[in-house]
C-alpha positions in Angstrom: 172.4 28.6 55.2 170.9 25.1 55.0 168.5 23.5 52.6 166.3 22.5 55.5 165.5 26.1 56.4 162.5 28.0 54.9 163.4 30.9 52.7 162.2 34.4 53.4 162.8 37.9 52.1 162.9 40.9 54.4 161.5 44.4 53.9 163.2 46.9 56.3 161.8 50.3 57.0 163.7 53.5 57.9 162.9 55.7 60.9 166.0 57.4 62.3 166.9 56.0 65.7 163.9 53.7 65.5 165.9 51.6 63.1 167.4 50.1 66.3 164.0 48.4 66.7 164.8 46.8 63.3 168.2 45.8 64.6 166.5 44.0 67.5 164.2 42.1 65.1 167.1 41.1 62.9 169.1 40.0 66.0 166.3 37.7 67.1 165.6 36.3 63.6 169.3 35.5 63.1 169.5 34.0 66.6 166.5 31.8 65.9 168.1 30.4 62.7 165.0 28.8 61.2 164.9 31.0 58.1 167.3 31.6 55.3 167.2 35.3 54.2 167.4 35.3 50.4 166.9 39.0 49.8 166.4 42.3 51.6 164.7 45.4 50.3 165.6 48.2 52.8 165.3 51.9 53.0 167.1 54.6 55.0 168.0 53.2 58.4 166.8 49.8 57.2 169.3 50.0 54.4 172.0 50.7 56.9 171.0 47.6 58.9 170.9 45.5 55.8 174.4 46.7 54.7 175.8 45.9 58.2 174.2 42.5 58.2 175.6 41.6 54.8 179.1 42.9 55.9 179.1 40.8 59.0 177.7 37.7 57.2 180.3 37.9 54.4 183.1 38.4 56.9 182.9 34.7 57.5 180.8 34.6 60.6 177.4 33.8 59.0 174.4 34.6 61.2 176.5 35.1 64.3 178.9 37.4 62.4 176.0 39.5 61.2 174.7 39.8 64.8 178.0 40.9 66.1 178.4 43.4 63.2 175.0 45.0 63.9 175.8 45.4 67.6 179.2 46.9 66.8 177.7 49.4 64.4 175.0 50.6 66.7 177.4 51.0 69.6 179.7 53.1 67.4 176.8 55.1 66.1 175.6 55.8 69.6 179.1 56.9 70.6 178.9 59.8 68.1 176.2 61.5 70.3 179.0 62.7 72.6 180.2 64.9 69.9 176.8 66.0 68.5 174.9 69.2 69.5 171.7 67.0 69.3 171.9 65.9 72.9 169.2 65.5 75.6 168.9 68.0 78.4 167.9 67.3 82.1 164.3 68.3 81.2 164.3 65.7 78.4 165.3 63.0 80.9 162.5 64.1 83.2 160.0 64.0 80.4 160.8 60.5 79.4 159.6 58.8 76.1 163.0 59.4 74.6 162.2 63.1 74.3 164.6 65.7 72.9 162.0 68.5 73.0 164.1 70.6 75.4 167.2 70.3 73.2 167.9 73.6 71.5 169.7 71.8 68.6 166.5 69.8 67.8 164.5 73.0 67.2 167.5 74.9 65.7 168.0 72.2 63.1 164.4 72.5 61.9 164.5 76.3 61.8 167.7 76.3 59.8 166.3 73.8 57.3 163.5 76.3 56.6 165.8 79.3 56.2 168.9 77.9 54.3 169.3 76.2 51.0 170.3 72.6 51.5 173.8 73.2 50.1 174.3 75.9 52.7 173.3 73.9 55.6 175.9 73.2 58.2 175.4 69.4 57.7 175.6 69.6 53.9 178.7 67.5 54.0 176.5 64.6 55.2 178.5 63.1 58.1 176.5 59.9 57.7 178.3 59.1 54.6 181.7 59.4 56.3 180.4 57.3 59.2 179.2 54.5 56.9 182.5 54.5 55.1 184.3 54.1 58.4 182.1 51.4 59.9 181.0 49.2 56.9 183.2 47.3 54.5 181.2 47.8 51.3 183.5 45.6 49.3 182.4 42.7 51.6 178.8 43.8 51.2 179.0 43.7 47.4 180.6 40.2 47.7 177.9 38.8 50.0 176.4 36.4 47.4 174.1 34.7 49.9 171.8 37.7 50.3 170.6 40.0 47.5 170.1 43.7 48.5 167.8 46.3 47.1 168.1 49.9 48.4 165.7 52.6 47.0 166.5 56.3 46.9 164.2 59.1 45.6 165.4 60.9 42.4 164.7 64.5 43.1 164.4 65.5 39.4 162.0 62.7 38.3 160.3 62.0 41.7 160.7 58.3 41.0 162.6 55.5 42.7 166.1 54.5 41.9 166.8 50.9 43.2 170.5 50.4 44.0 171.4 46.7 44.1 174.0 44.9 46.2 176.7 44.8 43.5 176.8 48.6 43.4 176.3 49.5 47.0 178.7 51.9 48.7 178.5 54.5 51.4 177.3 57.2 49.0 174.3 55.2 47.7 173.2 54.1 51.2 173.5 57.7 52.4 171.3 58.7 49.5 168.7 56.3 50.7 168.9 57.8 54.2 169.0 61.5 53.1 166.3 63.4 55.0 165.9 66.7 53.0 165.3 68.6 56.3 168.7 67.5 57.6 171.1 66.8 54.8 171.9 68.2 51.4 170.9 65.9 48.5 173.3 63.1 47.7 174.6 63.0 44.2 175.1 59.7 42.5 176.1 59.4 38.8 175.0 62.9 38.1 171.6 62.6 39.7 170.5 64.1 43.1 168.7 61.9 45.6 166.7 62.2 48.8 165.5 59.5 51.3 164.1 56.4 49.6 161.2 56.3 52.0 159.3 58.7 49.8 159.0 56.0 47.1 159.3 52.8 49.1 159.4 52.2 52.8 160.4 49.5 52.0 160.1 49.0 48.3 158.4 45.6 47.8 158.4 45.4 44.0 162.1 44.3 43.9 161.2 41.4 46.2 158.2 40.5 44.1 160.5 40.2 41.1 163.4 38.6 42.9 162.2 35.0 42.8 164.1 34.0 46.0 161.1 33.6 48.2 157.3 34.0 48.0 157.3 35.1 51.7 158.1 38.7 52.6 158.5 39.7 56.2 158.2 43.4 56.7 159.8 45.1 59.7 157.7 48.2 60.5 159.5 50.8 62.6 158.0 53.9 61.1 154.8 54.5 63.2 151.6 55.0 61.3 149.7 56.2 64.4 150.8 58.7 67.0 149.1 59.1 70.4 150.2 62.8 70.7 149.6 65.6 68.3 152.7 67.6 67.2 153.2 70.6 69.5 155.7 72.7 67.5 157.2 73.4 64.1 159.9 70.7 64.4 157.3 68.1 65.5 154.9 69.1 62.6 157.7 68.7 60.1 158.7 65.4 61.4 155.2 64.1 61.5 154.5 65.3 58.0 157.6 63.3 56.8 156.5 60.3 58.8 153.0 60.3 57.2 154.5 60.7 53.7 156.9 57.8 54.3 154.0 55.6 55.2 152.0 56.4 52.0 154.2 54.2 49.8 154.2 51.4 52.3 150.4 51.2 52.7 150.0 51.5 48.9 152.2 48.6 48.1 150.8 46.3 50.8 147.3 47.1 49.6 148.2 46.5 46.0 149.6 43.1 46.8 146.7 42.1 49.0 143.9 43.4 46.8 145.3 43.4 43.3 147.9 40.7 43.4 150.3 43.1 41.7 152.1 46.4 42.3 153.9 49.0 40.3 157.7 49.1 39.9 158.4 52.7 40.8 161.8 52.7 39.1 160.6 51.5 35.7 156.9 52.3 35.8 155.9 48.7 35.1 153.4 46.5 36.8 155.0 43.6 38.7 152.7 40.6 39.3 153.0 39.8 43.0 150.8 36.7 43.4 151.2 34.3 45.1 153.2 36.4 47.5 152.7 35.9 51.3 153.1 38.9 53.5 154.1 38.9 57.2 154.7 41.8 59.6 156.6 42.5 62.7 155.5 45.9 63.9 156.7 48.4 66.4 153.7 50.6 65.8 152.1 49.9 69.2 155.4 50.7 71.1 156.8 53.5 69.0 153.6 55.5 68.8 153.9 56.1 72.5 157.3 57.8 72.2 157.9 61.5 71.6 158.4 62.1 67.9 161.7 63.9 68.7 163.1 60.6 69.9 163.8 59.7 66.3 167.0 61.8 66.8 168.0 60.1 70.1 171.0 57.8 69.6 172.0 57.5 73.3 172.9 54.0 74.1 170.2 53.3 76.7 167.5 54.4 74.3 169.1 52.4 71.4 169.1 49.3 73.7 165.5 50.0 74.6 164.6 50.0 70.9 166.7 46.9 70.3 164.9 45.0 73.2 161.5 46.0 71.9 162.5 44.7 68.5 163.6 41.4 69.9 160.5 41.0 71.9 158.2 41.7 68.9 160.2 39.2 66.8 160.0 36.6 69.5 156.2 37.1 69.7 155.9 36.7 65.9 158.1 33.6 65.9 155.9 32.0 68.5 152.7 32.8 66.8 153.5 32.8 63.1 156.8 31.2 62.2 155.1 27.9 61.2 152.9 29.8 58.7 155.8 30.9 56.6 155.6 29.0 53.3 151.9 28.3 53.9 149.9 31.6 54.1 150.1 35.3 54.7 149.8 36.4 58.3 149.6 40.2 57.8 146.1 41.5 58.3 145.4 44.8 56.6 143.6 46.4 59.6 146.6 45.7 61.7 148.5 48.5 60.0 146.1 51.1 61.3 144.6 49.6 64.5 147.2 47.4 66.2 145.2 47.7 69.5 142.4 45.7 67.8 144.7 43.0 66.6 145.8 40.1 68.8 148.5 38.7 66.5 152.2 39.4 66.8 152.2 40.9 63.3 151.0 44.2 64.6 151.0 44.4 68.4 154.6 45.3 69.2 155.9 45.3 72.7 157.3 47.8 75.1 
Protein backbone atom coordinates (compact mmCIF):
# COMPACT_ATOMS: atom_id res chain seq x y z
CA UNK A 1 0.00 0.00 0.00
CA UNK A 2 1.18 3.52 -0.77
CA UNK A 3 0.43 6.89 0.73
CA UNK A 4 -0.43 8.23 -2.72
CA UNK A 5 -3.43 5.94 -3.09
CA UNK A 6 -6.87 6.91 -1.87
CA UNK A 7 -8.24 4.91 1.03
CA UNK A 8 -11.48 3.00 0.79
CA UNK A 9 -13.49 0.52 2.85
CA UNK A 10 -15.42 -2.33 1.30
CA UNK A 11 -18.79 -3.83 2.13
CA UNK A 12 -19.18 -7.30 0.61
CA UNK A 13 -22.52 -9.08 0.38
CA UNK A 14 -23.25 -12.78 0.50
CA UNK A 15 -25.32 -14.66 -2.05
CA UNK A 16 -24.15 -18.25 -2.47
CA UNK A 17 -22.43 -18.81 -5.81
CA UNK A 18 -23.12 -15.16 -6.65
CA UNK A 19 -20.25 -14.29 -4.34
CA UNK A 20 -18.14 -15.14 -7.40
CA UNK A 21 -19.42 -11.84 -8.81
CA UNK A 22 -17.83 -10.25 -5.73
CA UNK A 23 -14.62 -12.13 -6.51
CA UNK A 24 -14.63 -10.56 -9.96
CA UNK A 25 -15.08 -7.08 -8.49
CA UNK A 26 -12.25 -7.61 -6.01
CA UNK A 27 -10.02 -9.02 -8.74
CA UNK A 28 -10.51 -5.89 -10.86
CA UNK A 29 -10.06 -3.46 -7.96
CA UNK A 30 -6.87 -5.17 -6.84
CA UNK A 31 -5.59 -5.19 -10.41
CA UNK A 32 -6.37 -1.48 -10.80
CA UNK A 33 -4.32 -0.59 -7.72
CA UNK A 34 -5.57 2.97 -7.22
CA UNK A 35 -7.14 2.32 -3.82
CA UNK A 36 -5.82 1.13 -0.50
CA UNK A 37 -8.39 -1.10 1.20
CA UNK A 38 -8.34 -0.17 4.87
CA UNK A 39 -11.24 -2.27 6.13
CA UNK A 40 -13.79 -4.80 4.91
CA UNK A 41 -17.18 -5.61 6.41
CA UNK A 42 -18.36 -8.80 4.78
CA UNK A 43 -21.16 -11.30 5.23
CA UNK A 44 -21.58 -14.94 4.26
CA UNK A 45 -19.95 -15.50 0.85
CA UNK A 46 -18.52 -11.99 1.08
CA UNK A 47 -16.85 -12.96 4.37
CA UNK A 48 -15.25 -15.90 2.63
CA UNK A 49 -13.93 -13.62 -0.13
CA UNK A 50 -12.60 -11.18 2.47
CA UNK A 51 -10.84 -13.93 4.42
CA UNK A 52 -9.22 -15.35 1.29
CA UNK A 53 -8.13 -11.86 0.22
CA UNK A 54 -6.51 -11.21 3.61
CA UNK A 55 -4.83 -14.62 3.54
CA UNK A 56 -3.31 -13.99 0.11
CA UNK A 57 -2.32 -10.45 1.00
CA UNK A 58 -0.58 -11.50 4.22
CA UNK A 59 1.20 -14.35 2.46
CA UNK A 60 3.57 -11.70 1.11
CA UNK A 61 2.16 -11.15 -2.33
CA UNK A 62 0.16 -8.01 -1.56
CA UNK A 63 -2.51 -7.27 -4.12
CA UNK A 64 -1.27 -9.86 -6.60
CA UNK A 65 -1.07 -12.46 -3.85
CA UNK A 66 -4.67 -11.70 -2.91
CA UNK A 67 -5.78 -12.09 -6.54
CA UNK A 68 -4.05 -15.44 -6.84
CA UNK A 69 -5.50 -16.67 -3.54
CA UNK A 70 -9.03 -15.77 -4.61
CA UNK A 71 -8.70 -17.65 -7.90
CA UNK A 72 -7.23 -20.71 -6.14
CA UNK A 73 -10.08 -20.74 -3.64
CA UNK A 74 -12.85 -20.51 -6.21
CA UNK A 75 -11.24 -23.19 -8.36
CA UNK A 76 -11.04 -25.48 -5.34
CA UNK A 77 -14.62 -24.72 -4.31
CA UNK A 78 -15.84 -25.40 -7.83
CA UNK A 79 -14.00 -28.72 -7.83
CA UNK A 80 -16.19 -29.93 -4.95
CA UNK A 81 -19.27 -30.04 -7.19
CA UNK A 82 -17.99 -33.32 -8.67
CA UNK A 83 -18.65 -34.97 -5.30
CA UNK A 84 -21.90 -33.17 -4.51
CA UNK A 85 -25.46 -34.37 -5.20
CA UNK A 86 -26.29 -30.76 -6.07
CA UNK A 87 -25.40 -31.11 -9.73
CA UNK A 88 -27.04 -29.87 -12.91
CA UNK A 89 -28.89 -32.21 -15.25
CA UNK A 90 -29.06 -32.10 -19.06
CA UNK A 91 -32.42 -30.32 -18.71
CA UNK A 92 -30.72 -27.60 -16.64
CA UNK A 93 -28.12 -27.04 -19.33
CA UNK A 94 -30.88 -26.67 -21.91
CA UNK A 95 -32.75 -24.21 -19.68
CA UNK A 96 -29.69 -21.96 -19.24
CA UNK A 97 -29.56 -19.05 -16.75
CA UNK A 98 -27.44 -21.21 -14.42
CA UNK A 99 -30.56 -23.26 -13.60
CA UNK A 100 -30.58 -26.22 -11.23
CA UNK A 101 -34.37 -26.61 -11.36
CA UNK A 102 -34.19 -30.14 -12.77
CA UNK A 103 -31.75 -31.30 -10.09
CA UNK A 104 -33.56 -33.64 -7.66
CA UNK A 105 -31.09 -32.71 -4.93
CA UNK A 106 -32.06 -29.01 -5.17
CA UNK A 107 -35.69 -29.80 -4.34
CA UNK A 108 -34.88 -32.60 -1.91
CA UNK A 109 -32.69 -30.28 0.13
CA UNK A 110 -35.58 -27.85 0.56
CA UNK A 111 -38.05 -30.61 1.44
CA UNK A 112 -35.74 -32.09 4.05
CA UNK A 113 -35.11 -28.71 5.67
CA UNK A 114 -38.85 -28.44 6.25
CA UNK A 115 -39.18 -31.94 7.69
CA UNK A 116 -36.08 -32.45 9.84
CA UNK A 117 -34.69 -30.57 12.80
CA UNK A 118 -31.44 -28.76 11.83
CA UNK A 119 -29.29 -31.06 13.94
CA UNK A 120 -30.74 -34.08 12.16
CA UNK A 121 -30.09 -32.77 8.67
CA UNK A 122 -27.58 -34.72 6.58
CA UNK A 123 -25.47 -31.59 6.24
CA UNK A 124 -25.50 -30.82 9.96
CA UNK A 125 -21.74 -31.29 10.13
CA UNK A 126 -21.42 -28.17 7.94
CA UNK A 127 -18.89 -29.23 5.29
CA UNK A 128 -18.22 -25.56 4.57
CA UNK A 129 -16.33 -25.23 7.84
CA UNK A 130 -14.03 -28.11 6.93
CA UNK A 131 -13.50 -26.66 3.46
CA UNK A 132 -12.61 -23.24 4.87
CA UNK A 133 -10.15 -24.83 7.29
CA UNK A 134 -8.47 -26.65 4.42
CA UNK A 135 -8.27 -23.72 1.99
CA UNK A 136 -7.65 -20.66 4.18
CA UNK A 137 -4.77 -20.07 6.59
CA UNK A 138 -6.65 -18.19 9.31
CA UNK A 139 -3.48 -17.52 11.28
CA UNK A 140 -2.34 -15.41 8.31
CA UNK A 141 -5.76 -13.78 8.15
CA UNK A 142 -5.53 -12.78 11.80
CA UNK A 143 -2.05 -11.38 11.19
CA UNK A 144 -3.00 -9.28 8.15
CA UNK A 145 -2.51 -5.90 9.82
CA UNK A 146 -3.04 -3.90 6.61
CA UNK A 147 -6.77 -4.67 6.39
CA UNK A 148 -9.28 -4.73 9.25
CA UNK A 149 -12.09 -7.27 8.88
CA UNK A 150 -15.61 -7.28 10.32
CA UNK A 151 -17.77 -10.38 9.87
CA UNK A 152 -21.36 -10.41 11.19
CA UNK A 153 -23.36 -13.47 12.21
CA UNK A 154 -26.92 -13.62 13.58
CA UNK A 155 -27.28 -14.73 17.20
CA UNK A 156 -30.31 -17.04 17.08
CA UNK A 157 -31.19 -16.54 20.75
CA UNK A 158 -31.11 -12.72 20.76
CA UNK A 159 -31.82 -12.01 17.10
CA UNK A 160 -29.00 -9.47 17.11
CA UNK A 161 -25.72 -9.23 15.29
CA UNK A 162 -22.42 -10.50 16.53
CA UNK A 163 -19.50 -8.83 14.77
CA UNK A 164 -16.41 -11.02 14.62
CA UNK A 165 -13.24 -9.00 14.04
CA UNK A 166 -10.08 -10.02 12.20
CA UNK A 167 -8.11 -10.92 15.32
CA UNK A 168 -10.57 -13.71 16.21
CA UNK A 169 -11.54 -15.02 12.79
CA UNK A 170 -11.36 -18.74 12.13
CA UNK A 171 -13.20 -21.26 9.99
CA UNK A 172 -15.98 -21.67 12.56
CA UNK A 173 -16.76 -17.95 12.78
CA UNK A 174 -16.76 -17.44 9.01
CA UNK A 175 -18.94 -20.54 8.61
CA UNK A 176 -21.33 -19.02 11.17
CA UNK A 177 -21.62 -15.92 9.01
CA UNK A 178 -22.46 -18.15 6.02
CA UNK A 179 -24.84 -20.54 7.81
CA UNK A 180 -28.08 -20.67 5.82
CA UNK A 181 -30.64 -22.17 8.24
CA UNK A 182 -32.35 -24.06 5.38
CA UNK A 183 -29.10 -25.82 4.55
CA UNK A 184 -26.89 -26.11 7.65
CA UNK A 185 -27.36 -26.64 11.35
CA UNK A 186 -26.56 -23.59 13.44
CA UNK A 187 -22.88 -22.97 14.15
CA UNK A 188 -21.95 -22.69 17.81
CA UNK A 189 -19.32 -20.15 18.87
CA UNK A 190 -18.47 -19.57 22.55
CA UNK A 191 -21.72 -21.16 23.71
CA UNK A 192 -24.01 -19.20 21.36
CA UNK A 193 -25.67 -20.51 18.19
CA UNK A 194 -25.50 -18.49 14.99
CA UNK A 195 -27.11 -18.28 11.56
CA UNK A 196 -26.15 -16.36 8.44
CA UNK A 197 -25.08 -12.79 9.15
CA UNK A 198 -27.08 -11.48 6.19
CA UNK A 199 -30.20 -11.33 8.37
CA UNK A 200 -28.67 -8.49 10.38
CA UNK A 201 -26.19 -6.93 7.97
CA UNK A 202 -25.67 -7.61 4.29
CA UNK A 203 -23.12 -6.16 4.71
CA UNK A 204 -23.04 -4.52 8.15
CA UNK A 205 -22.04 -0.89 7.60
CA UNK A 206 -21.91 0.29 11.22
CA UNK A 207 -18.43 -1.24 11.85
CA UNK A 208 -17.09 0.71 8.86
CA UNK A 209 -18.76 3.90 10.06
CA UNK A 210 -16.96 3.47 13.37
CA UNK A 211 -13.68 2.21 11.90
CA UNK A 212 -12.12 5.56 11.03
CA UNK A 213 -9.96 4.20 8.23
CA UNK A 214 -11.87 5.78 5.37
CA UNK A 215 -14.97 7.93 4.88
CA UNK A 216 -15.59 6.17 1.56
CA UNK A 217 -17.42 2.83 1.57
CA UNK A 218 -17.72 0.85 -1.64
CA UNK A 219 -20.51 -1.74 -1.43
CA UNK A 220 -20.42 -4.78 -3.69
CA UNK A 221 -24.01 -5.89 -4.26
CA UNK A 222 -24.40 -9.48 -5.40
CA UNK A 223 -27.67 -10.35 -3.63
CA UNK A 224 -30.36 -9.27 -6.13
CA UNK A 225 -33.14 -7.01 -4.87
CA UNK A 226 -35.24 -7.50 -7.99
CA UNK A 227 -36.09 -10.72 -9.82
CA UNK A 228 -37.55 -10.89 -13.31
CA UNK A 229 -39.25 -14.25 -12.71
CA UNK A 230 -41.69 -15.24 -9.96
CA UNK A 231 -40.78 -18.33 -7.90
CA UNK A 232 -42.39 -21.45 -9.33
CA UNK A 233 -41.98 -24.02 -6.55
CA UNK A 234 -41.42 -24.42 -2.82
CA UNK A 235 -37.64 -24.36 -3.11
CA UNK A 236 -37.71 -21.16 -5.15
CA UNK A 237 -40.17 -19.51 -2.74
CA UNK A 238 -37.97 -20.31 0.24
CA UNK A 239 -34.88 -18.99 -1.50
CA UNK A 240 -36.65 -15.80 -2.62
CA UNK A 241 -37.99 -15.19 0.90
CA UNK A 242 -34.45 -15.47 2.23
CA UNK A 243 -33.14 -13.18 -0.50
CA UNK A 244 -35.72 -10.50 0.34
CA UNK A 245 -35.00 -10.81 4.06
CA UNK A 246 -31.28 -10.42 3.44
CA UNK A 247 -31.88 -7.18 1.55
CA UNK A 248 -33.94 -5.57 4.33
CA UNK A 249 -30.92 -4.85 6.53
CA UNK A 250 -28.92 -3.60 3.54
CA UNK A 251 -31.58 -1.13 2.37
CA UNK A 252 -32.22 0.02 5.94
CA UNK A 253 -28.57 0.84 6.62
CA UNK A 254 -28.03 2.62 3.30
CA UNK A 255 -31.18 4.68 3.84
CA UNK A 256 -30.14 5.54 7.40
CA UNK A 257 -26.76 6.84 6.24
CA UNK A 258 -28.20 8.80 3.33
CA UNK A 259 -31.18 10.35 5.09
CA UNK A 260 -30.23 10.45 8.78
CA UNK A 261 -26.44 10.59 8.68
CA UNK A 262 -26.40 7.84 11.31
CA UNK A 263 -27.21 4.17 11.75
CA UNK A 264 -27.75 1.68 14.54
CA UNK A 265 -25.00 -0.65 15.71
CA UNK A 266 -26.91 -3.95 15.64
CA UNK A 267 -24.51 -5.66 18.04
CA UNK A 268 -24.61 -3.07 20.81
CA UNK A 269 -27.90 -1.30 20.10
CA UNK A 270 -26.17 2.07 19.91
CA UNK A 271 -26.44 4.82 17.30
CA UNK A 272 -23.32 5.33 15.22
CA UNK A 273 -22.95 8.72 13.54
CA UNK A 274 -22.09 8.04 9.93
CA UNK A 275 -21.64 11.54 8.51
CA UNK A 276 -19.75 12.51 6.48
CA UNK A 277 -19.58 9.03 4.97
CA UNK A 278 -19.53 8.69 1.19
CA UNK A 279 -21.22 5.64 -0.29
CA UNK A 280 -20.41 3.95 -3.59
CA UNK A 281 -21.96 0.88 -5.21
CA UNK A 282 -20.91 -1.78 -7.68
CA UNK A 283 -24.05 -3.78 -8.35
CA UNK A 284 -24.78 -7.03 -10.09
CA UNK A 285 -28.52 -6.51 -9.69
CA UNK A 286 -29.11 -5.96 -13.40
CA UNK A 287 -27.24 -9.13 -14.34
CA UNK A 288 -28.11 -11.48 -11.49
CA UNK A 289 -31.84 -10.74 -11.58
CA UNK A 290 -32.00 -12.49 -14.97
CA UNK A 291 -30.64 -15.77 -13.59
CA UNK A 292 -32.71 -18.64 -12.23
CA UNK A 293 -32.79 -18.33 -8.45
CA UNK A 294 -31.61 -21.94 -8.13
CA UNK A 295 -28.33 -20.84 -9.74
CA UNK A 296 -27.17 -19.64 -6.31
CA UNK A 297 -26.28 -23.29 -5.70
CA UNK A 298 -24.39 -23.68 -8.99
CA UNK A 299 -20.65 -23.88 -8.36
CA UNK A 300 -19.63 -25.37 -11.70
CA UNK A 301 -16.50 -23.68 -12.99
CA UNK A 302 -18.02 -22.23 -16.21
CA UNK A 303 -20.78 -20.57 -14.17
CA UNK A 304 -18.32 -19.31 -11.55
CA UNK A 305 -16.20 -17.81 -14.34
CA UNK A 306 -19.30 -16.19 -15.81
CA UNK A 307 -20.01 -14.53 -12.45
CA UNK A 308 -16.35 -13.54 -12.09
CA UNK A 309 -16.31 -11.89 -15.50
CA UNK A 310 -19.57 -10.05 -14.79
CA UNK A 311 -18.01 -8.71 -11.58
CA UNK A 312 -14.87 -7.57 -13.39
CA UNK A 313 -16.91 -5.79 -16.06
CA UNK A 314 -19.11 -4.06 -13.49
CA UNK A 315 -16.00 -2.96 -11.55
CA UNK A 316 -14.34 -1.66 -14.73
CA UNK A 317 -17.43 0.37 -15.54
CA UNK A 318 -17.49 1.83 -12.03
CA UNK A 319 -13.78 2.66 -12.17
CA UNK A 320 -14.25 4.46 -15.48
CA UNK A 321 -17.22 6.49 -14.29
CA UNK A 322 -16.70 7.03 -10.58
CA UNK A 323 -13.14 6.31 -9.40
CA UNK A 324 -12.20 9.98 -9.39
CA UNK A 325 -15.14 10.79 -7.10
CA UNK A 326 -13.76 8.71 -4.24
CA UNK A 327 -12.77 11.12 -1.51
CA UNK A 328 -14.97 13.82 -3.05
CA UNK A 329 -18.64 12.77 -2.97
CA UNK A 330 -21.00 9.81 -2.79
CA UNK A 331 -21.87 8.17 -6.07
CA UNK A 332 -24.58 5.78 -4.84
CA UNK A 333 -28.04 6.98 -5.85
CA UNK A 334 -30.86 5.60 -3.69
CA UNK A 335 -33.20 4.75 -6.56
CA UNK A 336 -30.46 2.70 -8.19
CA UNK A 337 -30.99 0.00 -5.54
CA UNK A 338 -34.50 -0.66 -6.83
CA UNK A 339 -34.54 0.47 -10.45
CA UNK A 340 -31.13 -0.19 -12.04
CA UNK A 341 -32.69 0.00 -15.50
CA UNK A 342 -33.49 3.70 -14.89
CA UNK A 343 -29.98 4.52 -13.76
CA UNK A 344 -27.19 5.18 -16.22
CA UNK A 345 -24.30 5.06 -13.75
CA UNK A 346 -22.04 2.08 -13.12
CA UNK A 347 -23.11 2.02 -9.50
CA UNK A 348 -26.22 0.08 -10.36
CA UNK A 349 -26.24 -1.10 -13.91
CA UNK A 350 -24.19 -4.26 -13.75
CA UNK A 351 -23.18 -6.11 -16.87
CA UNK A 352 -23.84 -9.50 -18.34
